[in-house]
N, C-alpha and C positions, 0 to 999 in steps of 0.2 A: 270597240273592236280594235284588235291589234293592227297596226298600219305598217306597210312597207315590207315586212318579212315575206319572202317568197314561200316560206313554209306554212304560212296562213291557211292556204288551201290544200293542204296535204290530205290525200285520201286516207280515210280512217278504216273503210272495209269495201268489199266488192262482192256483195251477195248477187249471184246471177249475172245479169248484164247491166247491173246499176252500180255506180260508184257513190259512197255516202261520205260525206264531209261534215264535220261539226267544228264550231268554235264557240268557246265560252268566254265571256268577258264579265266584268263587274256589273255592267249595265244591261247586258242581253245575252241570250243564247241564240245561236244561228245554226240552222241544219240545212243542208242541200243534198238532193239526190239527183244525179245526172245518169239518165239511161240512154242507151243507144239501140236502135233496131236497124241493124245494117241493111237487111233485106228491104225494108220500107224506106230507107234512106232518111231516117227521123232521129232527132235528138230531143229528149224530153228532160226539162229542168223543173224541179219542184223545190220550193224553198219555204221554211218555217222559221219564224222568229218568235222567241219568248222574251218579252220586255220585263226588265226588272226595276221597278220603281219609277220615279218621274224623270230621272236622268235618261233613262232607256227610251222613254216616250219621247222626250225632247229631241235626242240624237236621232231617232228613227223617223221623225216627222219629215224631214226633207230627204232622207234616204228613201223613203217609200216612194216619192215621186220620181226619183232618178233610177230606181231599181230596174224597171222593164228596159229602160235604155242601156244601162250597164250590161244586163244579162244579153241583150241583143248584140251588143258590141262585141262581148266575149266570144259569143258563139260564132259571129261572123269572122272574127279573127282566127278562131279554130279551124273553121272551114277553109279559109285561105291558106293557112299553114299546112292542112292536110292535103289540099289540091296540089300544092307546090312540091310535096314529097313524092 
C-alpha cells in the first residue's frame, strides 16, 4: 500500500449516497465504500481486499487485526471534526 500521501484515499466515484475509493498496489487491491444516511445518523463502511501472492498475505496478516481499530478511530475523528463545524 502506498504510505503517507494524502491522496491515497481520494474519492474515485460517488454513486448515490456512497463514496467509493480504490487503491491498487503490487501486493494487494483495496476497495472501500463509505455511505451516509443523514436521516438515521448512520455511517456505513464496507471494505474489500484482494491479496496478490504471498507478500500480500504476509503484509495483510497484522493489518487484519488492526483494521477495525483504525476504521473506528477514523470515524470518531470525522465525527469530532463535523461536530466542531
